[in-house]
C-alpha beads as a LAMMPS data file, in Angstrom:
LAMMPS data file: protein, C-alpha beads

201 atoms
200 bonds

1 atom types
1 bond types

-500.0 500.0 xlo xhi
-500.0 500.0 ylo yhi
-500.0 500.0 zlo zhi

Masses

1 110.0

Atoms # bond

1 1 1 203.566 131.276 -68.874
2 1 1 203.636 127.413 -69.243
3 1 1 201.715 125.298 -66.500
4 1 1 203.698 123.418 -64.077
5 1 1 203.925 119.580 -63.745
6 1 1 202.261 118.944 -67.436
7 1 1 201.969 115.315 -68.786
8 1 1 205.038 114.362 -71.109
9 1 1 202.199 114.247 -74.043
10 1 1 198.668 114.578 -74.406
11 1 1 196.873 111.497 -75.569
12 1 1 194.953 111.796 -78.544
13 1 1 193.717 108.276 -79.390
14 1 1 191.045 106.664 -77.486
15 1 1 193.374 103.853 -76.074
16 1 1 196.245 106.303 -75.125
17 1 1 193.559 108.593 -73.550
18 1 1 192.183 105.356 -71.563
19 1 1 195.610 104.506 -70.325
20 1 1 196.276 108.091 -69.208
21 1 1 192.891 108.431 -67.479
22 1 1 193.543 104.870 -65.805
23 1 1 196.901 106.288 -64.345
24 1 1 195.218 109.469 -62.989
25 1 1 192.260 107.522 -61.652
26 1 1 194.872 104.938 -59.953
27 1 1 196.410 108.105 -58.140
28 1 1 192.891 109.257 -57.034
29 1 1 192.246 105.760 -55.459
30 1 1 195.484 105.609 -53.572
31 1 1 195.154 109.137 -52.372
32 1 1 191.554 108.052 -50.796
33 1 1 192.720 104.865 -49.706
34 1 1 196.356 105.445 -48.193
35 1 1 196.967 109.240 -48.348
36 1 1 199.501 111.147 -50.165
37 1 1 202.393 109.638 -48.237
38 1 1 201.606 106.341 -49.867
39 1 1 201.669 107.670 -53.527
40 1 1 204.524 106.630 -55.519
41 1 1 204.912 106.237 -59.417
42 1 1 205.406 102.548 -58.970
43 1 1 202.123 102.081 -56.788
44 1 1 200.302 104.208 -59.316
45 1 1 201.373 102.048 -62.193
46 1 1 200.543 98.905 -60.462
47 1 1 197.230 100.082 -59.666
48 1 1 196.426 101.202 -63.012
49 1 1 197.536 97.961 -64.388
50 1 1 200.352 99.343 -66.722
51 1 1 204.111 99.089 -66.685
52 1 1 206.295 101.713 -64.915
53 1 1 207.645 102.458 -68.502
54 1 1 204.041 103.322 -69.838
55 1 1 203.495 105.502 -66.852
56 1 1 206.662 107.383 -67.697
57 1 1 205.533 107.463 -71.238
58 1 1 202.785 109.839 -70.157
59 1 1 203.977 111.729 -67.323
60 1 1 207.607 112.468 -65.888
61 1 1 206.851 112.036 -62.180
62 1 1 203.979 111.609 -59.602
63 1 1 203.752 115.377 -59.297
64 1 1 202.445 115.608 -62.628
65 1 1 200.132 112.685 -62.093
66 1 1 198.662 114.629 -59.008
67 1 1 198.309 117.815 -61.125
68 1 1 196.456 116.102 -63.858
69 1 1 194.057 114.866 -60.991
70 1 1 193.714 118.261 -59.727
71 1 1 193.027 119.571 -63.279
72 1 1 190.291 116.906 -63.716
73 1 1 188.610 117.542 -60.551
74 1 1 188.771 121.449 -61.063
75 1 1 187.370 121.120 -64.471
76 1 1 184.509 119.093 -63.053
77 1 1 183.585 121.817 -60.442
78 1 1 183.684 124.502 -63.227
79 1 1 181.532 122.584 -65.421
80 1 1 178.828 122.152 -62.579
81 1 1 179.276 125.748 -61.626
82 1 1 178.823 126.821 -65.226
83 1 1 175.613 124.718 -65.518
84 1 1 174.204 125.992 -62.535
85 1 1 174.761 129.449 -63.890
86 1 1 173.428 128.739 -67.569
87 1 1 170.189 127.008 -66.189
88 1 1 167.911 129.881 -66.250
89 1 1 164.701 129.721 -64.199
90 1 1 164.601 130.843 -60.531
91 1 1 167.878 132.404 -59.575
92 1 1 167.383 130.936 -55.959
93 1 1 167.182 127.547 -57.355
94 1 1 170.225 128.304 -59.297
95 1 1 172.205 129.215 -56.092
96 1 1 171.047 125.997 -54.814
97 1 1 172.731 124.223 -57.705
98 1 1 175.822 126.226 -57.285
99 1 1 176.040 124.923 -53.466
100 1 1 175.080 121.450 -54.732
101 1 1 178.172 121.512 -57.133
102 1 1 180.435 122.681 -54.164
103 1 1 179.167 119.909 -51.987
104 1 1 179.765 117.303 -54.767
105 1 1 183.334 118.583 -55.320
106 1 1 183.824 117.884 -51.653
107 1 1 181.792 115.053 -50.694
108 1 1 181.550 112.853 -53.734
109 1 1 185.103 111.537 -52.770
110 1 1 185.740 113.059 -49.554
111 1 1 189.086 111.305 -48.821
112 1 1 190.651 112.288 -52.316
113 1 1 189.501 115.765 -51.829
114 1 1 191.034 116.315 -48.476
115 1 1 194.392 114.885 -49.836
116 1 1 194.253 117.079 -52.737
117 1 1 193.844 120.142 -50.553
118 1 1 196.802 118.972 -48.582
119 1 1 199.197 118.540 -51.476
120 1 1 197.970 121.155 -54.116
121 1 1 199.889 123.970 -52.335
122 1 1 202.964 122.290 -52.906
123 1 1 202.481 122.218 -56.625
124 1 1 203.027 125.799 -57.629
125 1 1 199.610 125.886 -59.707
126 1 1 198.841 129.459 -58.659
127 1 1 198.185 130.504 -62.187
128 1 1 195.753 127.829 -62.857
129 1 1 194.135 128.386 -59.349
130 1 1 193.627 132.107 -60.331
131 1 1 192.225 131.245 -63.712
132 1 1 189.936 128.773 -62.096
133 1 1 188.790 131.313 -59.379
134 1 1 187.949 134.047 -62.117
135 1 1 185.936 131.437 -64.240
136 1 1 183.935 130.640 -61.160
137 1 1 183.414 134.053 -60.202
138 1 1 182.298 135.007 -63.527
139 1 1 179.817 132.021 -63.694
140 1 1 178.420 132.932 -60.036
141 1 1 178.270 136.575 -61.322
142 1 1 175.750 135.563 -63.760
143 1 1 173.518 134.198 -61.139
144 1 1 173.704 137.107 -58.618
145 1 1 172.933 139.549 -61.191
146 1 1 169.641 137.930 -61.795
147 1 1 168.943 138.746 -58.118
148 1 1 170.426 142.065 -58.028
149 1 1 171.683 143.991 -61.147
150 1 1 174.260 145.881 -58.949
151 1 1 176.146 142.686 -57.923
152 1 1 179.932 142.917 -58.629
153 1 1 182.868 140.787 -58.689
154 1 1 183.402 141.287 -54.825
155 1 1 179.955 139.938 -54.151
156 1 1 180.763 136.814 -56.193
157 1 1 183.921 136.273 -54.424
158 1 1 182.165 136.797 -51.040
159 1 1 179.826 133.987 -52.042
160 1 1 182.609 131.742 -53.005
161 1 1 184.281 132.357 -49.761
162 1 1 181.122 131.782 -47.758
163 1 1 180.847 128.333 -49.462
164 1 1 184.439 127.394 -49.264
165 1 1 184.494 128.221 -45.515
166 1 1 181.432 126.315 -44.396
167 1 1 182.085 123.188 -46.672
168 1 1 185.778 122.880 -45.990
169 1 1 185.107 123.578 -42.415
170 1 1 182.532 120.803 -42.169
171 1 1 184.729 118.189 -44.054
172 1 1 187.703 118.967 -41.690
173 1 1 185.333 118.454 -38.957
174 1 1 184.518 115.014 -40.165
175 1 1 180.835 115.760 -41.164
176 1 1 179.629 113.387 -43.584
177 1 1 175.915 114.514 -44.128
178 1 1 175.668 116.921 -47.139
179 1 1 172.359 117.625 -46.651
180 1 1 172.838 119.351 -43.384
181 1 1 175.571 121.332 -44.642
182 1 1 173.723 122.354 -47.607
183 1 1 171.167 123.898 -45.532
184 1 1 173.621 125.995 -43.532
185 1 1 175.410 127.141 -46.705
186 1 1 172.122 128.208 -48.192
187 1 1 171.146 130.242 -45.094
188 1 1 174.744 131.963 -44.906
189 1 1 174.703 132.822 -48.868
190 1 1 170.907 133.720 -48.949
191 1 1 171.405 135.799 -45.824
192 1 1 174.438 137.353 -47.256
193 1 1 172.410 138.475 -50.166
194 1 1 169.609 139.857 -48.140
195 1 1 166.563 139.534 -50.734
196 1 1 163.197 140.894 -49.233
197 1 1 161.712 137.443 -49.152
198 1 1 162.913 134.100 -50.041
199 1 1 162.457 130.388 -49.423
200 1 1 165.103 127.842 -49.392
201 1 1 165.236 126.191 -52.843

Bonds

1 1 1 2
2 1 2 3
3 1 3 4
4 1 4 5
5 1 5 6
6 1 6 7
7 1 7 8
8 1 8 9
9 1 9 10
10 1 10 11
11 1 11 12
12 1 12 13
13 1 13 14
14 1 14 15
15 1 15 16
16 1 16 17
17 1 17 18
18 1 18 19
19 1 19 20
20 1 20 21
21 1 21 22
22 1 22 23
23 1 23 24
24 1 24 25
25 1 25 26
26 1 26 27
27 1 27 28
28 1 28 29
29 1 29 30
30 1 30 31
31 1 31 32
32 1 32 33
33 1 33 34
34 1 34 35
35 1 35 36
36 1 36 37
37 1 37 38
38 1 38 39
39 1 39 40
40 1 40 41
41 1 41 42
42 1 42 43
43 1 43 44
44 1 44 45
45 1 45 46
46 1 46 47
47 1 47 48
48 1 48 49
49 1 49 50
50 1 50 51
51 1 51 52
52 1 52 53
53 1 53 54
54 1 54 55
55 1 55 56
56 1 56 57
57 1 57 58
58 1 58 59
59 1 59 60
60 1 60 61
61 1 61 62
62 1 62 63
63 1 63 64
64 1 64 65
65 1 65 66
66 1 66 67
67 1 67 68
68 1 68 69
69 1 69 70
70 1 70 71
71 1 71 72
72 1 72 73
73 1 73 74
74 1 74 75
75 1 75 76
76 1 76 77
77 1 77 78
78 1 78 79
79 1 79 80
80 1 80 81
81 1 81 82
82 1 82 83
83 1 83 84
84 1 84 85
85 1 85 86
86 1 86 87
87 1 87 88
88 1 88 89
89 1 89 90
90 1 90 91
91 1 91 92
92 1 92 93
93 1 93 94
94 1 94 95
95 1 95 96
96 1 96 97
97 1 97 98
98 1 98 99
99 1 99 100
100 1 100 101
101 1 101 102
102 1 102 103
103 1 103 104
104 1 104 105
105 1 105 106
106 1 106 107
107 1 107 108
108 1 108 109
109 1 109 110
110 1 110 111
111 1 111 112
112 1 112 113
113 1 113 114
114 1 114 115
115 1 115 116
116 1 116 117
117 1 117 118
118 1 118 119
119 1 119 120
120 1 120 121
121 1 121 122
122 1 122 123
123 1 123 124
124 1 124 125
125 1 125 126
126 1 126 127
127 1 127 128
128 1 128 129
129 1 129 130
130 1 130 131
131 1 131 132
132 1 132 133
133 1 133 134
134 1 134 135
135 1 135 136
136 1 136 137
137 1 137 138
138 1 138 139
139 1 139 140
140 1 140 141
141 1 141 142
142 1 142 143
143 1 143 144
144 1 144 145
145 1 145 146
146 1 146 147
147 1 147 148
148 1 148 149
149 1 149 150
150 1 150 151
151 1 151 152
152 1 152 153
153 1 153 154
154 1 154 155
155 1 155 156
156 1 156 157
157 1 157 158
158 1 158 159
159 1 159 160
160 1 160 161
161 1 161 162
162 1 162 163
163 1 163 164
164 1 164 165
165 1 165 166
166 1 166 167
167 1 167 168
168 1 168 169
169 1 169 170
170 1 170 171
171 1 171 172
172 1 172 173
173 1 173 174
174 1 174 175
175 1 175 176
176 1 176 177
177 1 177 178
178 1 178 179
179 1 179 180
180 1 180 181
181 1 181 182
182 1 182 183
183 1 183 184
184 1 184 185
185 1 185 186
186 1 186 187
187 1 187 188
188 1 188 189
189 1 189 190
190 1 190 191
191 1 191 192
192 1 192 193
193 1 193 194
194 1 194 195
195 1 195 196
196 1 196 197
197 1 197 198
198 1 198 199
199 1 199 200
200 1 200 201
């Protein structure tokens, strides 16, 4: 099944890739400064420093630009989660790295993250969301099985749900201190996993 809102073409040469990324980053900056209602292809092109014709050379409309931005952010989150999973060592430190990844995703650029959450439901990218969730659950499962060999996919989904619920609720409430949120998420996740003894990593 084809993915919706694809670019017109995938840039291969370095200059073309730089132009495409500049367009996507321009959309990100408009979202975080002025919100989705201010996002138009003309404003994106102006902010990126390219002509509107150049924008349309790469993207058919603003929805495809937003979709590409969303893919970029999701890929960064998945890379961070996989890095936490592949790190080896203390599994509780890996849980801490997992929580840090979730917090970076939400709070590195909080205004942009909030706007993306508002607009992503209208992009019909459900299949990509499902694939992302499956990949994240697999990576988290690798961590959880180091704590409990019986941990299954449901356990991984629960950990994702706990992290998302606390982080998203904190963001919606206007919280800006990831350190305090991290402590709460770790208490919730580690409490759910119920090890016999632990210390917060």
